PyMOL Python script that loads the backbone (N, CA, C, O; Angstrom):
from pymol import cmd

cmd.read_pdbstr("""\
ATOM      1  N   MET A   1      95.629 130.622 136.178  1.00  0.00           N
ATOM      2  CA  MET A   1      95.367 131.226 134.880  1.00  0.00           C
ATOM      3  C   MET A   1      96.714 131.553 134.223  1.00  0.00           C
ATOM      4  O   MET A   1      97.627 132.053 134.880  1.00  0.00           O
ATOM      5  N   LYS A   2      96.825 131.271 132.945  1.00  0.00           N
ATOM      6  CA  LYS A   2      98.046 131.590 132.205  1.00  0.00           C
ATOM      7  C   LYS A   2      98.077 133.065 131.854  1.00  0.00           C
ATOM      8  O   LYS A   2      97.044 133.731 131.793  1.00  0.00           O
ATOM      9  N   LYS A   3      99.302 133.567 131.622  1.00  0.00           N
ATOM     10  CA  LYS A   3      99.465 134.982 131.294  1.00  0.00           C
ATOM     11  C   LYS A   3     100.177 135.141 129.963  1.00  0.00           C
ATOM     12  O   LYS A   3     101.220 134.537 129.714  1.00  0.00           O
ATOM     13  N   ALA A   4      99.576 135.982 129.106  1.00  0.00           N
ATOM     14  CA  ALA A   4     100.180 136.334 127.822  1.00  0.00           C
ATOM     15  C   ALA A   4     100.724 137.750 127.921  1.00  0.00           C
ATOM     16  O   ALA A   4     100.023 138.657 128.369  1.00  0.00           O
ATOM     17  N   GLY A   5     101.955 137.940 127.511  1.00  0.00           N
ATOM     18  CA  GLY A   5     102.553 139.266 127.435  1.00  0.00           C
ATOM     19  C   GLY A   5     102.558 139.709 125.985  1.00  0.00           C
ATOM     20  O   GLY A   5     103.045 138.995 125.109  1.00  0.00           O
ATOM     21  N   ILE A   6     102.016 140.888 125.739  1.00  0.00           N
ATOM     22  CA  ILE A   6     101.960 141.393 124.371  1.00  0.00           C
ATOM     23  C   ILE A   6     102.711 142.709 124.323  1.00  0.00           C
ATOM     24  O   ILE A   6     102.282 143.707 124.902  1.00  0.00           O
ATOM     25  N   ILE A   7     103.830 142.697 123.629  1.00  0.00           N
ATOM     26  CA  ILE A   7     104.687 143.869 123.521  1.00  0.00           C
ATOM     27  C   ILE A   7     104.307 144.613 122.248  1.00  0.00           C
ATOM     28  O   ILE A   7     104.283 144.035 121.161  1.00  0.00           O
ATOM     29  N   GLY A   8     104.011 145.891 122.393  1.00  0.00           N
ATOM     30  CA  GLY A   8     103.581 146.686 121.255  1.00  0.00           C
ATOM     31  C   GLY A   8     102.132 146.419 120.905  1.00  0.00           C
ATOM     32  O   GLY A   8     101.736 146.549 119.746  1.00  0.00           O
ATOM     33  N   GLY A   9     101.342 146.049 121.887  1.00  0.00           N
ATOM     34  CA  GLY A   9      99.980 145.637 121.607  1.00  0.00           C
ATOM     35  C   GLY A   9      98.896 146.573 122.074  1.00  0.00           C
ATOM     36  O   GLY A   9      97.772 146.132 122.314  1.00  0.00           O
ATOM     37  N   SER A  10      99.188 147.837 122.211  1.00  0.00           N
ATOM     38  CA  SER A  10      98.162 148.735 122.739  1.00  0.00           C
ATOM     39  C   SER A  10      97.340 149.431 121.660  1.00  0.00           C
ATOM     40  O   SER A  10      96.459 150.228 121.985  1.00  0.00           O
ATOM     41  N   GLY A  11      97.602 149.155 120.404  1.00  0.00           N
ATOM     42  CA  GLY A  11      96.872 149.812 119.318  1.00  0.00           C
ATOM     43  C   GLY A  11      95.564 149.122 118.975  1.00  0.00           C
ATOM     44  O   GLY A  11      95.238 148.066 119.519  1.00  0.00           O
ATOM     45  N   PHE A  12      94.820 149.740 118.061  1.00  0.00           N
ATOM     46  CA  PHE A  12      93.513 149.208 117.674  1.00  0.00           C
ATOM     47  C   PHE A  12      93.633 147.890 116.915  1.00  0.00           C
ATOM     48  O   PHE A  12      92.815 146.994 117.123  1.00  0.00           O
ATOM     49  N   ILE A  13      94.606 147.752 116.063  1.00  0.00           N
ATOM     50  CA  ILE A  13      94.777 146.517 115.290  1.00  0.00           C
ATOM     51  C   ILE A  13      95.042 145.345 116.225  1.00  0.00           C
ATOM     52  O   ILE A  13      94.523 144.248 116.022  1.00  0.00           O
ATOM     53  N   GLU A  14      95.844 145.584 117.238  1.00  0.00           N
ATOM     54  CA  GLU A  14      96.241 144.524 118.161  1.00  0.00           C
ATOM     55  C   GLU A  14      95.121 144.120 119.108  1.00  0.00           C
ATOM     56  O   GLU A  14      95.204 143.067 119.740  1.00  0.00           O
ATOM     57  N   SER A  15      94.075 144.935 119.220  1.00  0.00           N
ATOM     58  CA  SER A  15      93.011 144.627 120.169  1.00  0.00           C
ATOM     59  C   SER A  15      92.325 143.304 119.869  1.00  0.00           C
ATOM     60  O   SER A  15      91.804 142.667 120.785  1.00  0.00           O
ATOM     61  N   ASP A  16      92.308 142.874 118.620  1.00  0.00           N
ATOM     62  CA  ASP A  16      91.732 141.566 118.291  1.00  0.00           C
ATOM     63  C   ASP A  16      92.540 140.430 118.903  1.00  0.00           C
ATOM     64  O   ASP A  16      91.975 139.444 119.376  1.00  0.00           O
ATOM     65  N   VAL A  17      93.857 140.570 118.895  1.00  0.00           N
ATOM     66  CA  VAL A  17      94.723 139.556 119.495  1.00  0.00           C
ATOM     67  C   VAL A  17      94.509 139.536 121.009  1.00  0.00           C
ATOM     68  O   VAL A  17      94.393 138.469 121.612  1.00  0.00           O
ATOM     69  N   ILE A  18      94.459 140.712 121.609  1.00  0.00           N
ATOM     70  CA  ILE A  18      94.250 140.811 123.050  1.00  0.00           C
ATOM     71  C   ILE A  18      92.901 140.208 123.425  1.00  0.00           C
ATOM     72  O   ILE A  18      92.802 139.460 124.397  1.00  0.00           O
ATOM     73  N   SER A  19      91.880 140.527 122.670  1.00  0.00           N
ATOM     74  CA  SER A  19      90.541 139.999 122.916  1.00  0.00           C
ATOM     75  C   SER A  19      90.528 138.474 122.844  1.00  0.00           C
ATOM     76  O   SER A  19      89.887 137.820 123.667  1.00  0.00           O
ATOM     77  N   LEU A  20      91.222 137.915 121.879  1.00  0.00           N
ATOM     78  CA  LEU A  20      91.294 136.461 121.738  1.00  0.00           C
ATOM     79  C   LEU A  20      91.831 135.822 123.017  1.00  0.00           C
ATOM     80  O   LEU A  20      91.264 134.848 123.511  1.00  0.00           O
ATOM     81  N   PHE A  21      92.918 136.366 123.551  1.00  0.00           N
ATOM     82  CA  PHE A  21      93.495 135.807 124.777  1.00  0.00           C
ATOM     83  C   PHE A  21      92.587 136.025 125.979  1.00  0.00           C
ATOM     84  O   PHE A  21      92.412 135.115 126.790  1.00  0.00           O
ATOM     85  N   LEU A  22      92.010 137.202 126.108  1.00  0.00           N
ATOM     86  CA  LEU A  22      91.104 137.463 127.228  1.00  0.00           C
ATOM     87  C   LEU A  22      89.917 136.509 127.200  1.00  0.00           C
ATOM     88  O   LEU A  22      89.466 136.045 128.248  1.00  0.00           O
ATOM     89  N   ASN A  23      89.412 136.217 126.015  1.00  0.00           N
ATOM     90  CA  ASN A  23      88.242 135.349 125.883  1.00  0.00           C
ATOM     91  C   ASN A  23      88.573 133.868 125.997  1.00  0.00           C
ATOM     92  O   ASN A  23      87.668 133.033 126.018  1.00  0.00           O
ATOM     93  N   THR A  24      89.857 133.530 126.072  1.00  0.00           N
ATOM     94  CA  THR A  24      90.254 132.129 126.272  1.00  0.00           C
ATOM     95  C   THR A  24      90.926 131.959 127.637  1.00  0.00           C
ATOM     96  O   THR A  24      91.798 131.110 127.818  1.00  0.00           O
ATOM     97  N   ASN A  25      90.495 132.790 128.589  1.00  0.00           N
ATOM     98  CA  ASN A  25      90.864 132.648 129.987  1.00  0.00           C
ATOM     99  C   ASN A  25      92.344 132.905 130.282  1.00  0.00           C
ATOM    100  O   ASN A  25      92.940 132.213 131.108  1.00  0.00           O
ATOM    101  N   PHE A  26      92.932 133.887 129.617  1.00  0.00           N
ATOM    102  CA  PHE A  26      94.290 134.323 129.907  1.00  0.00           C
ATOM    103  C   PHE A  26      94.247 135.655 130.652  1.00  0.00           C
ATOM    104  O   PHE A  26      93.361 136.476 130.419  1.00  0.00           O
ATOM    105  N   ASP A  27      95.200 135.860 131.539  1.00  0.00           N
ATOM    106  CA  ASP A  27      95.548 137.206 131.958  1.00  0.00           C
ATOM    107  C   ASP A  27      96.391 137.774 130.828  1.00  0.00           C
ATOM    108  O   ASP A  27      97.184 137.050 130.227  1.00  0.00           O
ATOM    109  N   VAL A  28      96.235 139.037 130.534  1.00  0.00           N
ATOM    110  CA  VAL A  28      96.987 139.646 129.434  1.00  0.00           C
ATOM    111  C   VAL A  28      97.685 140.894 129.944  1.00  0.00           C
ATOM    112  O   VAL A  28      97.073 141.783 130.536  1.00  0.00           O
ATOM    113  N   LYS A  29      98.986 140.929 129.695  1.00  0.00           N
ATOM    114  CA  LYS A  29      99.803 142.090 130.039  1.00  0.00           C
ATOM    115  C   LYS A  29     100.229 142.736 128.730  1.00  0.00           C
ATOM    116  O   LYS A  29     100.825 142.089 127.869  1.00  0.00           O
ATOM    117  N   VAL A  30      99.914 144.025 128.591  1.00  0.00           N
ATOM    118  CA  VAL A  30     100.187 144.762 127.363  1.00  0.00           C
ATOM    119  C   VAL A  30     101.174 145.881 127.678  1.00  0.00           C
ATOM    120  O   VAL A  30     101.056 146.556 128.701  1.00  0.00           O
ATOM    121  N   SER A  31     102.141 146.069 126.795  1.00  0.00           N
ATOM    122  CA  SER A  31     103.116 147.141 127.002  1.00  0.00           C
ATOM    123  C   SER A  31     102.666 148.427 126.322  1.00  0.00           C
ATOM    124  O   SER A  31     101.957 148.414 125.316  1.00  0.00           O
ATOM    125  N   THR A  32     103.096 149.514 126.897  1.00  0.00           N
ATOM    126  CA  THR A  32     102.943 150.828 126.292  1.00  0.00           C
ATOM    127  C   THR A  32     104.217 151.612 126.598  1.00  0.00           C
ATOM    128  O   THR A  32     104.877 151.356 127.605  1.00  0.00           O
ATOM    129  N   THR A  33     104.555 152.544 125.752  1.00  0.00           N
ATOM    130  CA  THR A  33     105.777 153.320 125.988  1.00  0.00           C
ATOM    131  C   THR A  33     105.546 154.495 126.923  1.00  0.00           C
ATOM    132  O   THR A  33     106.499 155.022 127.498  1.00  0.00           O
ATOM    133  N   ASP A  34     104.289 154.916 127.086  1.00  0.00           N
ATOM    134  CA  ASP A  34     103.993 156.041 127.970  1.00  0.00           C
ATOM    135  C   ASP A  34     102.631 155.819 128.619  1.00  0.00           C
ATOM    136  O   ASP A  34     101.594 156.071 128.006  1.00  0.00           O
ATOM    137  N   ILE A  35     102.642 155.353 129.845  1.00  0.00           N
ATOM    138  CA  ILE A  35     101.404 155.018 130.558  1.00  0.00           C
ATOM    139  C   ILE A  35     100.512 156.232 130.777  1.00  0.00           C
ATOM    140  O   ILE A  35      99.307 156.083 130.980  1.00  0.00           O
ATOM    141  N   SER A  36     101.086 157.432 130.740  1.00  0.00           N
ATOM    142  CA  SER A  36     100.283 158.634 130.960  1.00  0.00           C
ATOM    143  C   SER A  36      99.386 158.969 129.761  1.00  0.00           C
ATOM    144  O   SER A  36      98.448 159.754 129.898  1.00  0.00           O
ATOM    145  N   LYS A  37      99.658 158.391 128.606  1.00  0.00           N
ATOM    146  CA  LYS A  37      98.844 158.627 127.404  1.00  0.00           C
ATOM    147  C   LYS A  37      97.742 157.574 127.310  1.00  0.00           C
ATOM    148  O   LYS A  37      97.789 156.666 126.480  1.00  0.00           O
ATOM    149  N   LYS A  38      96.753 157.723 128.185  1.00  0.00           N
ATOM    150  CA  LYS A  38      95.667 156.740 128.270  1.00  0.00           C
ATOM    151  C   LYS A  38      94.890 156.593 126.970  1.00  0.00           C
ATOM    152  O   LYS A  38      94.297 155.547 126.706  1.00  0.00           O
ATOM    153  N   GLU A  39      94.896 157.648 126.160  1.00  0.00           N
ATOM    154  CA  GLU A  39      94.174 157.562 124.888  1.00  0.00           C
ATOM    155  C   GLU A  39      94.757 156.488 123.971  1.00  0.00           C
ATOM    156  O   GLU A  39      94.094 156.057 123.028  1.00  0.00           O
ATOM    157  N   ASN A  40      95.991 156.050 124.239  1.00  0.00           N
ATOM    158  CA  ASN A  40      96.624 155.016 123.417  1.00  0.00           C
ATOM    159  C   ASN A  40      96.146 153.608 123.755  1.00  0.00           C
ATOM    160  O   ASN A  40      96.306 152.688 122.952  1.00  0.00           O
ATOM    161  N   TYR A  41      95.556 153.433 124.947  1.00  0.00           N
ATOM    162  CA  TYR A  41      95.157 152.087 125.337  1.00  0.00           C
ATOM    163  C   TYR A  41      93.807 151.992 126.050  1.00  0.00           C
ATOM    164  O   TYR A  41      93.369 150.889 126.376  1.00  0.00           O
ATOM    165  N   GLU A  42      93.144 153.110 126.298  1.00  0.00           N
ATOM    166  CA  GLU A  42      91.898 153.059 127.059  1.00  0.00           C
ATOM    167  C   GLU A  42      90.799 152.252 126.351  1.00  0.00           C
ATOM    168  O   GLU A  42      89.905 151.720 127.009  1.00  0.00           O
ATOM    169  N   HIS A  43      90.860 152.158 125.022  1.00  0.00           N
ATOM    170  CA  HIS A  43      89.891 151.344 124.286  1.00  0.00           C
ATOM    171  C   HIS A  43      89.973 149.867 124.676  1.00  0.00           C
ATOM    172  O   HIS A  43      88.991 149.135 124.556  1.00  0.00           O
ATOM    173  N   LEU A  44      91.146 149.434 125.143  1.00  0.00           N
ATOM    174  CA  LEU A  44      91.305 148.036 125.551  1.00  0.00           C
ATOM    175  C   LEU A  44      90.506 147.721 126.809  1.00  0.00           C
ATOM    176  O   LEU A  44      90.103 146.578 127.024  1.00  0.00           O
ATOM    177  N   MET A  45      90.278 148.737 127.640  1.00  0.00           N
ATOM    178  CA  MET A  45      89.542 148.541 128.891  1.00  0.00           C
ATOM    179  C   MET A  45      88.063 148.264 128.641  1.00  0.00           C
ATOM    180  O   MET A  45      87.340 147.892 129.565  1.00  0.00           O
ATOM    181  N   GLU A  46      87.611 148.438 127.411  1.00  0.00           N
ATOM    182  CA  GLU A  46      86.223 148.161 127.058  1.00  0.00           C
ATOM    183  C   GLU A  46      86.026 146.733 126.539  1.00  0.00           C
ATOM    184  O   GLU A  46      84.899 146.313 126.279  1.00  0.00           O
ATOM    185  N   LEU A  47      87.127 145.992 126.390  1.00  0.00           N
ATOM    186  CA  LEU A  47      87.034 144.613 125.915  1.00  0.00           C
ATOM    187  C   LEU A  47      86.398 143.726 126.979  1.00  0.00           C
ATOM    188  O   LEU A  47      86.515 143.987 128.176  1.00  0.00           O
ATOM    189  N   GLU A  48      85.729 142.681 126.525  1.00  0.00           N
ATOM    190  CA  GLU A  48      85.183 141.697 127.446  1.00  0.00           C
ATOM    191  C   GLU A  48      86.318 141.060 128.246  1.00  0.00           C
ATOM    192  O   GLU A  48      87.362 140.738 127.679  1.00  0.00           O
ATOM    193  N   HIS A  49      86.135 140.878 129.523  1.00  0.00           N
ATOM    194  CA  HIS A  49      87.114 140.294 130.446  1.00  0.00           C
ATOM    195  C   HIS A  49      88.320 141.201 130.685  1.00  0.00           C
ATOM    196  O   HIS A  49      89.401 140.722 131.026  1.00  0.00           O
ATOM    197  N   SER A  50      88.136 142.506 130.507  1.00  0.00           N
ATOM    198  CA  SER A  50      89.253 143.434 130.699  1.00  0.00           C
ATOM    199  C   SER A  50      89.731 143.496 132.151  1.00  0.00           C
ATOM    200  O   SER A  50      90.773 144.088 132.436  1.00  0.00           O
ATOM    201  N   GLU A  51      88.984 142.894 133.057  1.00  0.00           N
ATOM    202  CA  GLU A  51      89.469 142.814 134.441  1.00  0.00           C
ATOM    203  C   GLU A  51      90.734 141.955 134.538  1.00  0.00           C
ATOM    204  O   GLU A  51      91.433 141.986 135.552  1.00  0.00           O
ATOM    205  N   ASN A  52      91.022 141.198 133.493  1.00  0.00           N
ATOM    206  CA  ASN A  52      92.242 140.380 133.426  1.00  0.00           C
ATOM    207  C   ASN A  52      93.318 141.014 132.547  1.00  0.00           C
ATOM    208  O   ASN A  52      94.247 140.338 132.104  1.00  0.00           O
ATOM    209  N   LEU A  53      93.185 142.303 132.303  1.00  0.00           N
ATOM    210  CA  LEU A  53      94.109 143.036 131.435  1.00  0.00           C
ATOM    211  C   LEU A  53      94.939 144.001 132.272  1.00  0.00           C
ATOM    212  O   LEU A  53      94.411 144.723 133.118  1.00  0.00           O
ATOM    213  N   TYR A  54      96.240 144.003 132.024  1.00  0.00           N
ATOM    214  CA  TYR A  54      97.174 144.871 132.732  1.00  0.00           C
ATOM    215  C   TYR A  54      98.014 145.618 131.710  1.00  0.00           C
ATOM    216  O   TYR A  54      98.575 145.011 130.798  1.00  0.00           O
ATOM    217  N   VAL A  55      98.101 146.924 131.858  1.00  0.00           N
ATOM    218  CA  VAL A  55      98.900 147.750 130.954  1.00  0.00           C
ATOM    219  C   VAL A  55     100.146 148.189 131.717  1.00  0.00           C
ATOM    220  O   VAL A  55     100.052 148.725 132.821  1.00  0.00           O
ATOM    221  N   CYS A  56     101.305 147.959 131.124  1.00  0.00           N
ATOM    222  CA  CYS A  56     102.579 148.263 131.770  1.00  0.00           C
ATOM    223  C   CYS A  56     103.423 149.143 130.856  1.00  0.00           C
ATOM    224  O   CYS A  56     103.468 148.930 129.644  1.00  0.00           O
ATOM    225  N   GLU A  57     104.081 150.117 131.434  1.00  0.00           N
ATOM    226  CA  GLU A  57     104.988 150.977 130.675  1.00  0.00           C
ATOM    227  C   GLU A  57     106.361 150.327 130.629  1.00  0.00           C
ATOM    228  O   GLU A  57     106.932 149.973 131.661  1.00  0.00           O
ATOM    229  N   ILE A  58     106.882 150.175 129.416  1.00  0.00           N
ATOM    230  CA  ILE A  58     108.253 149.659 129.266  1.00  0.00           C
ATOM    231  C   ILE A  58     108.952 150.380 128.123  1.00  0.00           C
ATOM    232  O   ILE A  58     108.324 150.897 127.199  1.00  0.00           O
ATOM    233  N   ASP A  59     110.260 150.393 128.222  1.00  0.00           N
ATOM    234  CA  ASP A  59     111.101 150.852 127.117  1.00  0.00           C
ATOM    235  C   ASP A  59     111.586 149.583 126.424  1.00  0.00           C
ATOM    236  O   ASP A  59     112.535 148.947 126.882  1.00  0.00           O
ATOM    237  N   SER A  60     110.942 149.218 125.331  1.00  0.00           N
ATOM    238  CA  SER A  60     111.221 147.939 124.673  1.00  0.00           C
ATOM    239  C   SER A  60     112.603 147.863 124.035  1.00  0.00           C
ATOM    240  O   SER A  60     112.988 146.815 123.518  1.00  0.00           O
ATOM    241  N   GLU A  61     113.346 148.956 124.065  1.00  0.00           N
ATOM    242  CA  GLU A  61     114.713 148.927 123.549  1.00  0.00           C
ATOM    243  C   GLU A  61     115.714 148.529 124.632  1.00  0.00           C
ATOM    244  O   GLU A  61     116.891 148.322 124.336  1.00  0.00           O
ATOM    245  N   LYS A  62     115.260 148.419 125.882  1.00  0.00           N
ATOM    246  CA  LYS A  62     116.135 148.025 126.985  1.00  0.00           C
ATOM    247  C   LYS A  62     115.889 146.566 127.328  1.00  0.00           C
ATOM    248  O   LYS A  62     114.770 146.161 127.643  1.00  0.00           O
ATOM    249  N   GLU A  63     116.957 145.790 127.259  1.00  0.00           N
ATOM    250  CA  GLU A  63     116.855 144.364 127.520  1.00  0.00           C
ATOM    251  C   GLU A  63     116.315 144.082 128.918  1.00  0.00           C
ATOM    252  O   GLU A  63     115.504 143.172 129.090  1.00  0.00           O
ATOM    253  N   SER A  64     116.745 144.836 129.905  1.00  0.00           N
ATOM    254  CA  SER A  64     116.284 144.605 131.274  1.00  0.00           C
ATOM    255  C   SER A  64     114.785 144.869 131.410  1.00  0.00           C
ATOM    256  O   SER A  64     114.100 144.161 132.148  1.00  0.00           O
ATOM    257  N   ALA A  65     114.275 145.865 130.717  1.00  0.00           N
ATOM    258  CA  ALA A  65     112.836 146.155 130.757  1.00  0.00           C
ATOM    259  C   ALA A  65     112.044 145.017 130.119  1.00  0.00           C
ATOM    260  O   ALA A  65     110.995 144.623 130.629  1.00  0.00           O
ATOM    261  N   LEU A  66     112.544 144.493 129.010  1.00  0.00           N
ATOM    262  CA  LEU A  66     111.878 143.361 128.357  1.00  0.00           C
ATOM    263  C   LEU A  66     111.897 142.127 129.249  1.00  0.00           C
ATOM    264  O   LEU A  66     110.908 141.399 129.332  1.00  0.00           O
ATOM    265  N   HIS A  67     113.009 141.896 129.909  1.00  0.00           N
ATOM    266  CA  HIS A  67     113.125 140.746 130.813  1.00  0.00           C
ATOM    267  C   HIS A  67     112.120 140.864 131.958  1.00  0.00           C
ATOM    268  O   HIS A  67     111.418 139.902 132.272  1.00  0.00           O
ATOM    269  N   ASN A  68     112.052 142.033 132.576  1.00  0.00           N
ATOM    270  CA  ASN A  68     111.115 142.230 133.682  1.00  0.00           C
ATOM    271  C   ASN A  68     109.667 142.083 133.226  1.00  0.00           C
ATOM    272  O   ASN A  68     108.835 141.539 133.954  1.00  0.00           O
ATOM    273  N   PHE A  69     109.371 142.560 132.039  1.00  0.00           N
ATOM    274  CA  PHE A  69     108.010 142.461 131.504  1.00  0.00           C
ATOM    275  C   PHE A  69     107.615 141.006 131.258  1.00  0.00           C
ATOM    276  O   PHE A  69     106.477 140.619 131.524  1.00  0.00           O
ATOM    277  N   THR A  70     108.540 140.206 130.757  1.00  0.00           N
ATOM    278  CA  THR A  70     108.215 138.847 130.316  1.00  0.00           C
ATOM    279  C   THR A  70     108.411 137.772 131.376  1.00  0.00           C
ATOM    280  O   THR A  70     107.969 136.641 131.178  1.00  0.00           O
ATOM    281  N   LYS A  71     109.051 138.083 132.482  1.00  0.00           N
ATOM    282  CA  LYS A  71     109.452 137.031 133.420  1.00  0.00           C
ATOM    283  C   LYS A  71     108.292 136.226 134.008  1.00  0.00           C
ATOM    284  O   LYS A  71     108.486 135.062 134.360  1.00  0.00           O
ATOM    285  N   ASP A  72     107.111 136.794 134.126  1.00  0.00           N
ATOM    286  CA  ASP A  72     105.984 136.044 134.682  1.00  0.00           C
ATOM    287  C   ASP A  72     104.968 135.624 133.616  1.00  0.00           C
ATOM    288  O   ASP A  72     103.847 135.234 133.943  1.00  0.00           O
ATOM    289  N   CYS A  73     105.357 135.704 132.360  1.00  0.00           N
ATOM    290  CA  CYS A  73     104.450 135.352 131.255  1.00  0.00           C
ATOM    291  C   CYS A  73     104.668 133.914 130.811  1.00  0.00           C
ATOM    292  O   CYS A  73     105.795 133.421 130.774  1.00  0.00           O
ATOM    293  N   ASP A  74     103.570 133.255 130.476  1.00  0.00           N
ATOM    294  CA  ASP A  74     103.651 131.907 129.919  1.00  0.00           C
ATOM    295  C   ASP A  74     103.971 131.936 128.430  1.00  0.00           C
ATOM    296  O   ASP A  74     104.556 130.997 127.889  1.00  0.00           O
ATOM    297  N   LEU A  75     103.580 133.025 127.779  1.00  0.00           N
ATOM    298  CA  LEU A  75     103.944 133.227 126.380  1.00  0.00           C
ATOM    299  C   LEU A  75     104.027 134.720 126.119  1.00  0.00           C
ATOM    300  O   LEU A  75     103.382 135.526 126.789  1.00  0.00           O
ATOM    301  N   VAL A  76     104.837 135.067 125.127  1.00  0.00           N
ATOM    302  CA  VAL A  76     105.058 136.476 124.783  1.00  0.00           C
ATOM    303  C   VAL A  76     104.891 136.637 123.282  1.00  0.00           C
ATOM    304  O   VAL A  76     105.380 135.831 122.490  1.00  0.00           O
ATOM    305  N   ILE A  77     104.186 137.703 122.913  1.00  0.00           N
ATOM    306  CA  ILE A  77     103.994 138.031 121.501  1.00  0.00           C
ATOM    307  C   ILE A  77     104.509 139.440 121.286  1.00  0.00           C
ATOM    308  O   ILE A  77     104.170 140.352 122.040  1.00  0.00           O
ATOM    309  N   PHE A  78     105.318 139.620 120.273  1.00  0.00           N
ATOM    310  CA  PHE A  78     105.800 140.944 119.896  1.00  0.00           C
ATOM    311  C   PHE A  78     105.056 141.363 118.635  1.00  0.00           C
ATOM    312  O   PHE A  78     105.111 140.686 117.609  1.00  0.00           O
ATOM    313  N   ILE A  79     104.363 142.489 118.732  1.00  0.00           N
ATOM    314  CA  ILE A  79     103.629 143.010 117.580  1.00  0.00           C
ATOM    315  C   ILE A  79     104.239 144.347 117.218  1.00  0.00           C
ATOM    316  O   ILE A  79     104.268 145.270 118.032  1.00  0.00           O
ATOM    317  N   ASN A  80     104.720 144.446 116.004  1.00  0.00           N
ATOM    318  CA  ASN A  80     105.307 145.692 115.544  1.00  0.00           C
ATOM    319  C   ASN A  80     104.394 146.262 114.465  1.00  0.00           C
ATOM    320  O   ASN A  80     104.411 145.803 113.323  1.00  0.00           O
ATOM    321  N   PRO A  81     103.591 147.271 114.835  1.00  0.00           N
ATOM    322  CA  PRO A  81     102.630 147.811 113.866  1.00  0.00           C
ATOM    323  C   PRO A  81     103.260 148.306 112.560  1.00  0.00           C
ATOM    324  O   PRO A  81     102.588 148.337 111.530  1.00  0.00           O
ATOM    325  N   SER A  82     104.519 148.687 112.588  1.00  0.00           N
ATOM    326  CA  SER A  82     105.151 149.176 111.369  1.00  0.00           C
ATOM    327  C   SER A  82     105.362 148.041 110.349  1.00  0.00           C
ATOM    328  O   SER A  82     105.616 148.302 109.174  1.00  0.00           O
ATOM    329  N   ASP A  83     105.256 146.781 110.805  1.00  0.00           N
ATOM    330  CA  ASP A  83     105.397 145.655 109.893  1.00  0.00           C
ATOM    331  C   ASP A  83     104.095 145.324 109.172  1.00  0.00           C
ATOM    332  O   ASP A  83     104.091 144.530 108.231  1.00  0.00           O
ATOM    333  N   ILE A  84     103.003 145.921 109.602  1.00  0.00           N
ATOM    334  CA  ILE A  84     101.705 145.638 108.988  1.00  0.00           C
ATOM    335  C   ILE A  84     101.498 146.565 107.795  1.00  0.00           C
ATOM    336  O   ILE A  84     101.516 147.788 107.935  1.00  0.00           O
ATOM    337  N   LYS A  85     101.304 145.973 106.631  1.00  0.00           N
ATOM    338  CA  LYS A  85     101.140 146.756 105.403  1.00  0.00           C
ATOM    339  C   LYS A  85      99.712 146.635 104.915  1.00  0.00           C
ATOM    340  O   LYS A  85      99.126 145.554 104.971  1.00  0.00           O
ATOM    341  N   PHE A  86      99.146 147.727 104.436  1.00  0.00           N
ATOM    342  CA  PHE A  86      97.798 147.729 103.876  1.00  0.00           C
ATOM    343  C   PHE A  86      97.857 147.975 102.392  1.00  0.00           C
ATOM    344  O   PHE A  86      96.819 148.014 101.732  1.00  0.00           O
TER     345      PHE A  86
END
""", "prot")
cmd.dss("prot")
cmd.show_as("cartoon", "prot")
cmd.util.cbc("prot")
cmd.orient("prot")
């Protein structure tokens, strides 16, 4: 199974992207800045195929953390919610 890494993807807007990958037979690894704040990502655990979803804490400003997060991914998507305008 292929793995998609999604950096900055624990929000509600990003859940559609995560769902798309889960429903097309990907393992999905999602970053969060604070794993102890489950309220930021627990909604993702309700997605179909969430047994293939992994939430990892990373400091996305550190190159080594980004490298470790992405090293086993077949593709990586960076989602920056501040770039989304309504």
